[in-house]
C-alpha positions as CSV (number, residue, x, y, z in Angstrom):
1,X,-20.0,78.0,-77.2
2,X,-21.7,80.2,-79.7
3,X,-24.6,78.7,-81.6
4,X,-27.6,79.8,-83.6
5,X,-30.4,80.6,-81.2
6,X,-34.1,80.2,-81.7
7,X,-35.2,83.6,-80.4
8,X,-37.5,85.8,-82.4
9,X,-36.5,88.8,-80.3
10,X,-33.0,88.7,-81.8
11,X,-33.1,89.3,-85.6
12,X,-30.3,88.7,-88.1
13,X,-28.4,91.7,-89.4
14,X,-27.4,91.9,-93.1
15,X,-27.9,88.2,-93.3
16,X,-25.8,87.4,-90.2
17,X,-27.7,85.5,-87.6
18,X,-26.8,86.3,-84.0
19,X,-24.5,84.1,-82.1
20,X,-25.6,83.1,-78.6
21,X,-23.6,82.2,-75.5
22,X,-25.1,80.9,-72.3
23,X,-23.3,82.0,-69.1
24,X,-22.6,78.9,-66.9
25,X,-24.4,78.5,-63.6
26,X,-21.7,78.5,-60.9
27,X,-21.8,78.7,-57.1
28,X,-19.2,81.5,-57.2
29,X,-18.5,83.3,-60.4
30,X,-14.8,84.4,-61.0
31,X,-16.2,87.1,-63.3
32,X,-17.7,90.2,-61.7
33,X,-19.1,91.5,-65.0
34,X,-20.3,90.2,-68.3
35,X,-17.4,92.0,-69.9
36,X,-14.9,90.1,-67.8
37,X,-16.5,86.8,-68.8
38,X,-16.6,87.6,-72.5
39,X,-13.0,88.8,-72.6
40,X,-11.8,85.6,-70.9
41,X,-14.0,83.0,-72.5
42,X,-14.1,84.4,-76.0
43,X,-10.6,85.8,-76.4
44,X,-10.6,85.8,-80.2
45,X,-12.4,89.1,-79.7
46,X,-10.1,91.4,-77.7
47,X,-11.4,93.0,-74.4
48,X,-11.4,96.5,-75.9
49,X,-13.5,95.3,-78.8
50,X,-16.0,93.6,-76.4
51,X,-16.1,96.9,-74.4
52,X,-16.8,98.8,-77.6
53,X,-19.6,96.4,-78.7
54,X,-21.2,96.7,-75.2
55,X,-21.0,100.5,-75.3
56,X,-22.6,100.5,-78.8
57,X,-25.5,98.3,-77.7
58,X,-24.4,95.3,-79.9
59,X,-24.7,92.7,-77.1
60,X,-28.3,91.8,-76.1
61,X,-30.2,89.7,-73.6
62,X,-33.0,87.2,-74.3
63,X,-35.5,90.1,-74.5
64,X,-33.5,92.0,-77.0
65,X,-32.3,94.6,-74.5
66,X,-28.8,96.0,-74.9
67,X,-26.3,95.1,-72.2
68,X,-23.5,97.5,-71.3
69,X,-19.9,97.2,-70.0
70,X,-21.1,97.4,-66.3
71,X,-23.7,94.6,-66.6
72,X,-23.0,92.1,-63.8
73,X,-22.4,88.4,-64.5
74,X,-25.8,86.7,-64.3
75,X,-25.7,82.9,-63.9
76,X,-27.5,81.1,-66.8
77,X,-28.1,84.3,-68.8
78,X,-28.1,84.0,-72.6
79,X,-26.4,86.8,-74.4
80,X,-26.3,87.5,-78.2
81,X,-23.9,89.2,-80.5
82,X,-23.2,89.3,-84.3
83,X,-20.0,88.0,-85.6
84,X,-18.0,90.4,-87.7
85,X,-14.6,90.2,-89.5
86,X,-12.6,93.4,-90.1
87,X,-11.6,94.0,-93.7
88,X,-13.3,90.9,-95.0
89,X,-12.0,90.3,-98.5
90,X,-14.8,90.3,-101.2
91,X,-15.2,87.2,-103.3
92,X,-15.9,88.3,-106.9
93,X,-18.2,85.5,-107.9
94,X,-21.9,85.1,-107.4
95,X,-24.2,82.2,-106.6
96,X,-27.3,81.3,-108.6
97,X,-30.6,80.1,-107.2
98,X,-31.8,77.1,-109.3
99,X,-34.9,76.1,-107.3
100,X,-36.9,77.4,-104.4
101,X,-40.1,76.3,-102.7
102,X,-41.4,76.7,-99.1
103,X,-39.1,73.8,-97.9
104,X,-36.0,73.7,-100.0
105,X,-33.5,76.0,-101.7
106,X,-31.0,74.7,-104.3
107,X,-28.1,76.9,-105.3
108,X,-25.1,76.8,-107.7
109,X,-22.2,77.9,-105.6
110,X,-19.1,79.3,-107.3
111,X,-15.5,78.3,-106.6
112,X,-13.8,80.1,-103.6
113,X,-17.1,80.9,-101.8
114,X,-17.4,79.1,-98.4
115,X,-20.9,77.6,-97.6
116,X,-21.0,78.9,-94.0
117,X,-19.2,81.6,-92.0
118,X,-15.8,80.7,-90.7
119,X,-12.3,82.1,-90.4
120,X,-11.9,85.3,-92.4
121,X,-15.3,85.0,-94.1
122,X,-18.7,85.9,-92.6
123,X,-20.7,88.1,-95.0
124,X,-18.7,86.6,-97.9
125,X,-20.2,83.1,-97.4
126,X,-23.0,81.5,-99.3
127,X,-25.3,81.2,-96.3
128,X,-25.1,84.8,-95.2
129,X,-25.4,86.1,-98.8
130,X,-28.6,84.1,-99.3
131,X,-30.1,85.1,-95.9
132,X,-29.5,88.7,-96.7
133,X,-30.8,88.5,-100.3
134,X,-33.8,86.4,-99.6
135,X,-34.7,87.3,-96.1
136,X,-34.8,83.7,-94.8
137,X,-33.6,83.7,-91.2
138,X,-34.0,80.0,-90.7
139,X,-32.1,79.0,-93.8
140,X,-29.6,76.3,-93.1
141,X,-27.3,74.2,-95.4
142,X,-28.2,70.5,-95.5
143,X,-24.6,69.4,-96.5
144,X,-21.3,71.0,-97.2
145,X,-18.9,71.2,-100.1
146,X,-15.4,72.6,-99.9
147,X,-14.9,76.4,-100.4
148,X,-12.8,75.6,-103.4
149,X,-15.5,73.3,-105.0
150,X,-18.2,74.7,-107.2
151,X,-21.7,73.4,-107.8
152,X,-24.9,72.3,-106.0
153,X,-25.7,73.1,-102.4
154,X,-29.1,72.2,-100.8
155,X,-30.5,74.3,-98.0
156,X,-33.5,73.9,-95.7
157,X,-35.8,77.0,-95.7
158,X,-37.6,76.1,-92.4
159,X,-36.0,74.9,-89.2
160,X,-38.9,72.5,-88.8
161,X,-37.9,70.6,-92.0
162,X,-34.2,70.5,-91.4
163,X,-33.8,67.2,-89.6
164,X,-35.9,65.3,-92.1
165,X,-33.7,66.4,-95.0
166,X,-30.4,66.0,-93.1
167,X,-31.5,62.4,-92.2
168,X,-31.3,61.6,-95.9
169,X,-27.6,62.5,-95.9
170,X,-26.9,60.7,-92.7
171,X,-28.6,57.5,-94.0
172,X,-26.9,57.8,-97.4
173,X,-30.2,58.1,-99.3
174,X,-28.9,60.9,-101.5
175,X,-27.4,60.1,-104.9
176,X,-24.5,62.6,-105.6
177,X,-22.4,63.0,-108.7
178,X,-19.3,65.1,-109.0
179,X,-17.1,65.9,-112.0
180,X,-13.4,66.6,-111.9
181,X,-10.6,67.3,-114.3
182,X,-7.4,65.4,-113.6
183,X,-4.5,63.7,-115.4
184,X,-5.1,60.6,-117.5
185,X,-3.3,57.4,-116.6
186,X,-3.2,54.5,-119.1
187,X,-2.4,52.0,-116.4
188,X,-5.7,52.3,-114.6
189,X,-8.7,50.1,-115.3
190,X,-12.2,51.6,-115.0
191,X,-14.4,52.0,-113.0
192,X,-12.2,52.5,-109.9
193,X,-13.6,51.9,-106.5
194,X,-11.5,53.6,-103.8
195,X,-12.0,52.5,-100.2
196,X,-9.9,53.7,-97.4
197,X,-9.8,55.2,-93.9
198,X,-9.5,59.0,-94.0
199,X,-8.2,60.8,-91.0
200,X,-6.9,64.3,-90.2
201,X,-3.3,64.9,-91.3
202,X,-1.3,65.4,-88.1
203,X,1.1,67.7,-89.8
204,X,-1.5,70.1,-91.2
205,X,-4.9,70.6,-89.7
206,X,-6.4,71.6,-93.1
207,X,-5.5,68.4,-94.8
208,X,-6.8,64.8,-94.6
209,X,-4.8,61.6,-95.3
210,X,-5.4,58.0,-96.0
211,X,-4.4,55.7,-93.0
212,X,-1.7,53.2,-93.7
213,X,-2.5,49.5,-93.6
214,X,-0.4,49.1,-90.4
215,X,-2.6,51.6,-88.5
216,X,-5.3,48.9,-88.4
217,X,-8.2,51.2,-89.0
218,X,-11.4,50.1,-90.8
219,X,-12.4,51.9,-94.0
220,X,-14.7,54.9,-93.5
221,X,-14.8,56.3,-97.1
222,X,-15.8,55.0,-100.5
223,X,-15.8,56.6,-104.0
224,X,-16.6,55.3,-107.4
225,X,-14.6,56.9,-110.2
226,X,-14.7,56.6,-114.0
227,X,-13.6,58.8,-117.0
228,X,-16.1,60.7,-119.1
229,X,-13.8,62.0,-121.8
230,X,-10.1,62.6,-122.6
231,X,-9.1,66.3,-122.9
232,X,-6.5,68.3,-124.7
233,X,-4.7,67.7,-128.0
234,X,-2.4,65.1,-126.3
235,X,-5.0,63.5,-124.2
236,X,-3.0,63.9,-121.0
237,X,-6.1,65.2,-119.1
238,X,-9.5,63.7,-118.6
239,X,-12.9,64.7,-117.2
240,X,-14.0,62.2,-114.5
241,X,-17.3,61.2,-112.9
242,X,-17.1,60.7,-109.2
243,X,-19.8,59.1,-107.1
244,X,-19.1,59.3,-103.3
245,X,-20.8,56.7,-101.2
246,X,-19.7,58.4,-98.0
247,X,-19.1,62.1,-97.3
248,X,-15.8,62.6,-95.5
249,X,-14.0,65.9,-95.6
250,X,-11.8,66.2,-98.8
251,X,-12.7,62.7,-99.7
252,X,-12.8,63.1,-103.4
253,X,-9.6,65.1,-103.5
254,X,-7.7,62.6,-101.3
255,X,-9.0,59.6,-103.3
256,X,-8.1,61.1,-106.6
257,X,-4.6,62.1,-105.4
258,X,-4.1,58.6,-104.0
259,X,-4.8,57.1,-107.5
260,X,-2.1,59.4,-108.9
261,X,-4.8,61.7,-110.4
262,X,-4.6,64.9,-108.4
263,X,-7.5,67.2,-109.4
264,X,-6.3,70.2,-111.5
265,X,-6.0,73.3,-109.3
266,X,-5.8,71.5,-106.0
267,X,-3.7,73.5,-103.6
268,X,-3.6,70.8,-100.8
269,X,-3.1,67.5,-102.5
270,X,-0.9,65.7,-103.1
271,X,1.3,68.4,-101.5
272,X,0.4,71.8,-100.2
273,X,1.0,74.5,-102.8
274,X,-0.7,77.3,-101.0
275,X,-2.0,77.4,-97.4
276,X,-5.5,78.3,-96.3
277,X,-4.6,81.8,-95.2
278,X,-2.6,82.7,-98.3
279,X,-4.0,84.9,-101.2
280,X,-6.3,83.2,-103.7
281,X,-5.4,82.6,-107.3
282,X,-8.7,83.1,-109.0
283,X,-7.3,82.1,-112.3
284,X,-6.7,78.5,-111.1
285,X,-9.8,77.1,-109.4
286,X,-10.1,73.6,-108.2
287,X,-11.6,71.6,-111.1
288,X,-14.2,69.9,-108.9
289,X,-17.9,70.3,-109.5
290,X,-20.9,69.1,-107.5
291,X,-22.7,68.2,-110.7
292,X,-26.0,66.4,-109.8
293,X,-28.0,65.3,-106.8
294,X,-31.2,63.2,-106.5
295,X,-33.3,61.9,-103.6
296,X,-36.9,61.3,-102.5
297,X,-38.2,64.4,-100.7
298,X,-39.2,63.5,-97.2
299,X,-41.6,66.4,-97.0
300,X,-43.4,66.4,-100.3
301,X,-42.8,62.7,-101.2
302,X,-41.7,63.8,-104.6
303,X,-38.6,62.5,-106.5
304,X,-36.1,65.4,-106.6
305,X,-33.3,65.6,-109.2
306,X,-31.1,68.7,-109.7
307,X,-28.2,69.4,-112.0
308,X,-25.7,72.2,-111.9
309,X,-25.6,74.7,-114.7
310,X,-21.9,75.3,-114.1
311,X,-19.1,73.8,-116.2
312,X,-15.5,73.2,-115.3
313,X,-12.8,75.3,-117.0
314,X,-10.8,73.1,-119.4
315,X,-7.1,72.8,-118.9
316,X,-4.8,75.1,-120.9
317,X,-1.4,74.6,-122.3
318,X,0.0,76.2,-119.2
319,X,-1.4,73.6,-116.8
């Protein structure tokens, strides 16, 4: 499958790093040409588009030489191309760099901007924007937050440092604090510790769900939740502090919804209000913010602590 190669002969273009595919070594290839292989094994790009890319010199070999539509299938060859999305919708919000040194980049990400390329977004992703603006081809996110979530994202500047930083997240040696706006419930006692097993929702690939007790699955997610302040003239909303111990997909959103506190603006929980391919409502962002992060830097041995400069939009009477 495609992956980010380590090949200085193949540069990024407008912040988009090249994708690489290695042709399998087979005794007898069923594909006479490279075009035949690409069209069959990477069908999300139609054959005519692969042919056009080959004719335009946009598919390269390891030495950076352009391959054409008549190039024969070569066992074990690595070929490179740049992912594009036709009519990619612009996202009208900008990221802000909060910190940068030779090892680490810390950014405030706006709502609606994906961290990495995927689906209908390539150039309109945080990673590609930053690569293009800062000229950092080895830049890589150290963790992910949802496209709908705003706030802190940490990125490794050098590939050589990446694993040392990512190990902090794998070993849960990073203190993360989020803020969210959700309904207030008088019946709950604070702080709340939510522990459950999260798994993919079989009815919708883009959602997660908590496993039922009779499924017999051990917990794999944990979040501490407490209110910071009541909001609104009637106090029916509140701003909450969320401290995830684990980092499962949609963990905070699922845990809040399970407590009867769905986060304001959430389109997926507790029920789907708008699917992932539907037009965005920029007036109603998810009120979830990656607010603060702290850890001991494995490269510099310094204590690092960063805080987002963003603030969540307060609920209105229409909410």
